[in-house]
C-alpha positions in Angstrom: -8.4 0.0 -11.7 -6.5 0.3 -8.4 -4.7 -2.9 -7.5 -4.2 -4.3 -10.9 -0.8 -4.2 -12.5 -2.1 -4.4 -16.0 -4.2 -1.9 -17.9 -4.3 -3.7 -21.2 -3.5 -7.4 -21.8 -3.3 -9.6 -24.8 -4.8 -13.1 -23.9 -3.8 -15.7 -26.3 -6.0 -18.9 -26.1 -5.9 -22.0 -28.0 -8.9 -23.4 -30.1 -8.9 -26.3 -27.6 -10.1 -23.8 -24.8 -13.5 -23.8 -26.8 -13.7 -27.7 -27.0 -13.6 -30.7 -24.9 -10.0 -32.1 -24.5 -8.9 -34.1 -27.5 -12.0 -33.4 -29.4 -12.7 -31.3 -32.5 -15.3 -28.6 -32.7 -16.9 -26.0 -30.4 -18.5 -27.3 -27.2 -21.0 -24.6 -26.0 -20.4 -25.2 -22.2 -16.6 -25.0 -22.5 -17.0 -21.9 -24.7 -19.2 -20.2 -22.0 -16.7 -21.1 -19.2 -13.8 -19.5 -21.3 -16.1 -16.4 -22.1 -17.0 -16.0 -18.4 -13.3 -15.8 -17.4 -12.6 -13.1 -20.0 -15.9 -11.1 -18.8 -14.7 -11.3 -15.2 -11.3 -9.6 -16.3 -13.0 -7.0 -18.5 -15.5 -6.1 -15.8 -12.6 -5.0 -13.3 -11.4 -2.5 -15.7 -8.6 -4.2 -17.6 -8.8 -3.9 -21.4 -8.7 -7.2 -23.0 -7.7 -8.2 -26.6 -7.9 -12.0 -27.4 -6.0 -13.9 -30.0 -7.6 -17.3 -30.6 -6.1 -20.3 -32.2 -8.0 -22.7 -34.6 -6.5 -26.1 -33.5 -10.0 -27.4 -32.4 -11.2 -27.1 -36.0 -8.1 -27.6 -38.2 -4.4 -27.8 -37.8 -2.8 -26.4 -40.9 0.7 -27.9 -40.2 -0.8 -31.4 -39.7 -3.0 -31.2 -42.9 0.2 -30.0 -44.9 2.1 -33.0 -43.9 -0.2 -35.4 -46.0 1.5 -33.7 -48.9 -1.7 -33.3 -50.7 -2.3 -29.8 -49.7 0.3 -27.0 -49.8 1.4 -25.6 -46.5 0.4 -22.2 -47.4 -3.1 -23.3 -48.4 -3.5 -25.3 -45.1 -2.3 -22.4 -43.1 -5.0 -20.1 -44.8 -7.6 -22.8 -43.9 -6.4 -22.7 -40.2 -6.8 -19.0 -40.2 -10.5 -19.3 -41.4 -10.9 -21.8 -38.5 -9.8 -19.0 -36.0 -12.4 -16.7 -37.6 -15.2 -19.2 -36.9 -13.9 -19.7 -33.2 -13.7 -15.9 -32.9 -17.4 -15.3 -34.1 -18.5 -18.0 -31.6 -16.5 -16.3 -28.6 -17.9 -12.9 -29.7 -21.4 -14.2 -29.4 -20.6 -15.9 -26.0 -19.3 -12.7 -24.5 -22.2 -10.6 -25.8 -24.6 -13.3 -24.2 -22.9 -12.6 -21.0 -23.5 -8.7 -21.4 -19.9 -8.0 -22.5 -19.6 -5.8 -25.7 -17.0 -7.6 -28.0 -15.6 -7.1 -31.7 -14.1 -9.6 -34.0 -11.3 -8.0 -36.0 -9.8 -10.1 -38.8 -6.4 -10.0 -40.4 -8.0 -11.5 -43.6 -10.7 -9.2 -44.8 -14.2 -10.9 -44.4 -16.4 -7.9 -44.5 -19.8 -9.7 -44.2 -18.9 -11.0 -40.6 -16.2 -8.9 -39.0 -14.1 -5.9 -39.2 -10.5 -5.6 -40.9 -7.6 -5.3 -38.5 -7.0 -1.5 -38.3 -4.6 -0.6 -35.3 -6.1 2.5 -34.2 -9.7 1.3 -34.5 -8.7 -1.7 -32.2 -7.2 0.7 -29.7 -10.5 2.8 -29.7 -12.6 -0.5 -29.1 -10.3 -1.3 -26.3 -10.6 2.2 -24.7 -14.4 1.8 -24.8 -14.1 -1.5 -22.8 -15.0 -3.7 -25.8 -13.2 -7.2 -25.8 -11.4 -7.3 -29.2 -11.0 -10.8 -30.6 -8.2 -10.9 -33.1 -8.9 -13.6 -35.8 -6.9 -15.0 -38.7 -3.6 -14.6 -37.1 -1.4 -12.1 -38.9 -2.9 -12.9 -42.3 0.2 -14.6 -43.4 0.9 -18.3 -43.8 3.9 -20.0 -41.9 3.3 -17.6 -39.0 1.8 -19.1 -35.8 -1.0 -17.5 -33.7 1.8 -17.3 -30.8 3.9 -15.0 -33.0 0.5 -13.1 -33.9 -0.1 -12.7 -30.3 3.4 -11.0 -29.6 3.1 -9.0 -32.6 -0.4 -7.7 -31.8 0.4 -7.1 -28.2 3.3 -4.8 -29.3 1.0 -3.1 -31.9 -1.7 -2.2 -29.6 0.6 -1.3 -26.5 -0.5 -4.2 -24.4 1.2 -4.7 -20.9 1.7 -8.4 -21.1 0.9 -11.5 -23.2 -0.9 -14.0 -21.3 -0.8 -17.5 -22.8 -3.5 -19.8 -21.7 -2.4 -23.4 -21.8 -3.4 -26.8 -20.4 -0.4 -26.8 -18.0 0.2 -24.6 -15.1 3.5 -23.1 -16.5 6.7 -24.1 -18.1 8.5 -27.2 -16.9 12.1 -28.5 -17.7 10.6 -31.6 -19.1 7.1 -33.0 -20.0 5.1 -33.2 -16.6 2.8 -35.8 -18.2 5.8 -38.2 -18.8 8.0 -37.1 -16.0 6.3 -36.9 -12.5 9.6 -35.2 -11.3 9.5 -32.3 -13.8 10.5 -29.0 -12.4 8.2 -25.9 -12.9 9.9 -22.7 -13.5 8.3 -19.6 -11.8 10.4 -17.1 -13.8 12.5 -17.3 -16.8 14.3 -14.8 -19.1 13.9 -14.9 -22.8 17.4 -16.0 -23.2 16.8 -19.1 -21.1 13.9 -20.1 -23.3 15.8 -19.7 -26.5 18.9 -21.3 -25.2 17.0 -24.4 -23.7 14.6 -24.6 -26.5 11.7 -24.6 -23.8 8.3 -25.0 -25.5 6.7 -21.7 -24.3 5.9 -20.5 -27.7 7.7 -20.7 -31.0 11.1 -19.2 -31.3 9.8 -16.2 -33.6 7.3 -15.2 -30.9 10.0 -15.5 -28.1 12.5 -13.4 -30.1 10.0 -10.8 -30.9 9.0 -10.5 -27.2 12.6 -10.2 -26.3 13.0 -7.5 -28.9 9.9 -5.6 -27.7 10.5 -6.2 -24.0 7.1 -7.9 -23.8 6.6 -10.0 -20.7 4.8 -13.3 -21.4 3.0 -15.4 -18.6 2.3 -18.9 -19.4 -0.6 -20.3 -17.3 -3.3 -22.9 -17.0 -6.6 -21.8 -18.4 -8.5 -24.9 -17.1 -8.1 -23.6 -13.6 -11.1 -21.6 -12.9 -10.2 -18.0 -11.8 -6.6 -18.2 -12.8 -6.8 -15.2 -15.3 -8.2 -13.0 -12.4 -5.4 -14.2 -10.2 -2.8 -13.3 -12.7 -4.3 -9.9 -13.3 -4.3 -9.3 -9.3 -0.5 -10.2 -9.5 -0.7 -13.3 -7.7 2.1 -15.9 -8.6 0.5 -17.9 -11.3 2.2 -20.0 -14.0 5.5 -18.9 -15.3 6.6 -15.4 -16.2 9.1 -14.8 -19.1 10.7 -11.4 -19.1 
């Protein structure tokens, strides 16, 4: 454990990190690459909890915009998508020899455990990777907010938000080649400038709980390990 600033992390990954960019579904090779990154971190003694999104399978908000499906229903469908992703990730981790457990905020007894805070902490102490599925179990709440909430509940040292970009910029780097990347930001900066780090509920909660958030590029191999080692990766919000 020596040399690592973090004992327990909450890793937030999007559903897209299990699929090819811009495609729906789960792509086995991409799934295994993501799983290997997590295994590398767990093997160096860091306790890892993972909150996984479901955007590669279903986007509740987008579905609700059609007006045919209520937003609450669409959000529940999205939560079930995260359970499917979590089950795939659990098998991928175990195929690499890393014990893992899926814990769901919605009771689905046949395939995973319910979220019980003390049990989750026990799994982490036994060096099992815990995959937290179904968000908070509530509609109208994003998986970003879930990540901040669960991080506080389980006593994580940091929320690591894995994204497609290498941090937070003052404007969209895809549209503006001169966009400036921030190395460090305060919660107040993010709220004031409406920077798209996480949704505002997640940022407000992180500020209240004094929970640091690191935003980094998951598509860059080894980035999670670099972040764990305390190297300057991405943007730190604190």
